[in-house]
N, C-alpha and C positions, 0 to 999 in steps of 0.2 A: 497446626493451623496457627497463623499469626493472630495476635490479639492487639487491640489498641489502634491508634492512628499511625499511619505510616509517615515517615518524614518526607517533606515535599522535594528535597534536593535530589534523592535518587530517582523519583518519578520524573522530574524535569530533565535530568540527565538522560534517562532512557528515552524520553520523548524526543529530545534533540538528536540523540544517536540514531534513533529509528527514522527521523526525518532525513538525516544525512544519508543513511543507508538507502532509503527509498529513492532519493534524488540521484544517488550514485548508480543504483540499479537501473533507473530510467535511462541515464546516460549510457550505461553499458549495453543495454538491450535495444533501446530505441533511438538514442541520440546520434548515432553515426549514420543512420539511414534517412536521408532527407529528400530522396528523389522519387517521384511518382513514375510508375511503369505505364507506358503508352502502348496499347494493344493495336493490332492491325486495323481493327474496326474504328479506331479513334478514341475508344473509351480509356479511362485511366484508373489505376488502382494504386493504393499505397498511401503514404510512403512506407508503411510497415507491413511486414508479412505476418501471418497468423502465428508462426512459430516464435517470433520475437515477443509478441504480446503474451503468449502462453508461457514462455520462459520467464518473463518479468513477473507474471502472476505466481508461478511456482516458487521462484526464489523469494518473493515477498511473503508467500505463505510460510516459508521456513522462519523468516524473521518475526512475523506476527505470532506464529505458533510458539516460538521460544519465549517471547515476551509475555504472552498470555499464560503460558505454563508457569512462569515465574511470578504470576499474579500482577503483572503490569498491564492490565486490560485497557484502562483508559489511555495510558501512555502509548500502547501499540496502535490504538485507533487514531488518536490525535497525531502522533508522529508520522505514521505512514500516510495518512490523508494529507497532512501539511506538506510532506516531502514530495508526493506525487503532484499535488496541486501547484506547488512552486515550480517543479521541473517542467510540467506541461505548459505553464504560463510562459516560462523562459523559452522553451523550445518552439512554441507556436506564436509568440507575440509579433513576429514579423509578417504574419498573414495579412495580405493586402485587402481581403474581404471584410475583415473585422469580426468574422464569425468565430474566431478562435476562443472568444469569451464563452460561447456556448459549449464548446468542447471542454474547456477548462472546468466549467461548472459541472458538466457531466462526469468528468474525472473525479472531481471533489465529492459529488453525491454518491457515485458508484464505489469509490474507495472507502468512503465513510460507512456505507451499508455493508460492503463485503468484509472489511476488517472488523466491524462491529459484530457481525454474525459469527465469523470465525473465532474471534477472541472470546466471545460469550460461550460458544460451544466448547472450546478447549478448556476454559476456566471452569465451566460447569462439569465437564467430564472429570477433570482433576479433583474438583471438590467432592463429587459423588464417589470417586474411587477412594479418596481419603476417608470419607464418612463410612463407607462400607468396610474399609480396613480397620477402622477404629471400633466398629461394632463387634468384631470377632475376637 
């Protein structure tokens, strides 16, 4: 277990790297699909399919998990949230209705909550396993 204060430079670097990873994963999973599907009844869906969003979530889970396991909990939460927020803003800002801001806000709140919970659970599980291992 580490003692003392951590140096801020590695935390900042991890935050920036995770923000870049999150934005790149957004582009890889969601950035290329910009067309809505029009069904015979006139309804539209999209532009994303469920498998794209699930793929983005699972690959982000790996990045958040690795950072949290290495005790970069705050960096994982802030980095991924910032990366997804910026990527969604960039991707949706050409929306003519102006409602993209609502979506970006929901992305920010949802990613903040999800990465916070996942990071906390992983860091807690690691901490508990280290404490149990030290007791024997």
